[in-house]
N, C-alpha and C positions, 0 to 999 in steps of 0.2 A: 800716390806716393809723393812725399814732399822732398824737395831738393834744398839742402841747407848749405850755407857758406859761412866760413869763419874768417874774420879780419882781426888784426892785432892793432891795438891803439895804446898810445902812451898819454897819460893825463896827469895834471898836478893840481894841488889845492893848498891854500894856506891854512885851511881848517882841519881836514882829516883825510884819511884814506877813503873813507866812505864818500865824502864829498867829491874827491877826485874821481871815484868810480861813477858817481852820478853824472858828473860833468862829461866823462867819456861817452856815456850812453846818450846824453842829450845832444852832444856834438855829432855823434854817429847818426842819430835819428834825423838830422837835417838832410842827409843825403841817402840814407839806407832805410828802407821800409821793412816791416814785418820782423822786427828784432824779437828773438825768442829768449835769449839768455845772455848773461855776461859771466865770465870766469876770470877771477883775479889771479893772474899768473905770478906776478911779483909785486912786492911793496918795497919802497925805499923812502928815504927822506934826505933833504939837504940841510946842512948845518951852517949857521952864521952866528958868530959871537957866542959859541957854546950853547945855542938854542936851535930848536927845529925851525927852519925857515919855511919849508914847504914839504908836503907829502906827495909822493909820486906812486903811480900804479901803472903796471903794464897789464892790460886786460885783453881777453879774447871775446869778441862779440859774435854771437851766432844769429843768423837771420835766414828767413825762408826766401828762396829765389822764385819769382813768378814764372 
């Protein structure tokens, strides 16, 4: 039987929500092993001068505990 844990991470990117999600997984992978999945809980963007300045995601990352 596998034991799974879920953590919540906020990340941002100037490119896209997809890039922000990838950054969240890469950053989590530096200290968390056995990542199984990522769930994008929320998406938002900040605006500067009437343009999107950056894309933000709130993700849940699931990983297996040894």
